[in-house]
N, C-alpha and C positions, 0 to 999 in steps of 0.2 A: 504494500500500500504506500505509494510514493506521491509526493507533491512535486509537480514540475513547475519550474520558474523560468520565465522568458522575458527578455526586453525586446519587444516586437520590432523587427526590422533594423536592429542595431547590434550587430555581432560584437563590435568593439565595446559597447556598454555592457553586454552580457559577460564578456571576459573580465571587465573591470568589476562587475558584481561578483563573479566567481572569486576573484582575489579578495574582495571586501569580506564576503561571507567566510572564506577560508581563513581569514585572520582572526575570526572569533574562536577562541579556545574550545568552546562547547560544540562548535560545528565542524572544526577541523577534522578531516578524514571521513566525514559523513556525506560529503557531496560527491556527485558523479555526473559526468556528461551523459546525456541520453538523447537519442534521435527519436522524436515522436513519430507515430505512424501517420502517414500522409492520407488525406482524404482521397477517395476513389477518383482516378483520372488526373491526379496531380503528381508532381515529383517530390515531395518532401519539403519540410519547412526548416531544415537545418538542425541545429542542436539546442538543447535546453539543459538547465541545471536540474538535477533530480535529487531529492532527499527522502529517505525512507521514514515515514511517520512512526513506524513501529520501533525505530531505533532512538526516537526522541522521548524524553520525559517531558513533563509539563513545563519545567523551567527552561528546557531547550526550545520549546515552542515559543516561549516569550522572547528568548534570545534571537531566534530566527526572525520573528515579526518586528522586533525593535531594530534589529540590524537592517532589515529591508527598508523600514521607514527612514532610518538615518541615512542610508545610501541614497534613497530617492531625494531626500532633502538636500544632501550634499551635492548631488548631480545637478540639481536645479540652480545652484549657485555658480556653477562652472560655465562661463560664457562660451568656452571653446568646446564643451562636451555636454550640452543639455540633452536630456533624454525624455522621451514621451512618458511611458509608464511601464511598470513591472506587472506582468500577468502571472498569477498563480493558478494552476489547474489542479483541482483536488482529485482524489481517486474516483469519485463518482461523476467526474466530468464538469462539475461546476467551476466557474472561473471567477477570480477576484482580481480587480485592477487597482494598483496603488499608483496614484498620480502625484500625491504629496503626503507629507507626514501629518495626516489628520488623526488625532487621538481616537476619535469614535470609530473610524475606519479600521485602525490598527487593533482596537479592542474587539471589534466584530470578527476580524480575521483570527485573532488569538482564540476566541470562543469557538469558532467553527473548526479550527485545527485541533483544539483540545477535545472537542466532541468526537471528531474522527479518531483521535488517538485513544480515547477512553470509552467510546461508545455511550451507552445509556448510563454508565456509572458517573459521568461528569455532572457535577452540580452547577446549575446556572446561577448567576448572581441573583441574590434574593431568595434562593431555595433554602429551606430550613433542613439541615442535615439530621435533625432529631425527629422530623415529621415522618 
């Protein structure tokens, strides 16, 4: 069960993101390059970064999401290397786009990834664990 990460149409930015994420101690060695399957009748869409959700604990999910948000914010400040957005594709095919470091968007992504990681065992904010 892996999450795929892409910077659509910008291979140089994707390589930069690979280096950025790989610098995170918790993520180092957990990333891999993956070639997504191409839609019928097309040639392929290049490479993406993949990370196995099952290899991550809850704290690692937070590290991944905050690092992605920080990278998007950093790239937006670079006049010579602006980037559009980062797309995450979940195991069920749903996609999330990060265009800027919006705390609500990052919190939502963390919740979705945590739910995928822990299934129904994940408590949502406001749930009473004693109930």
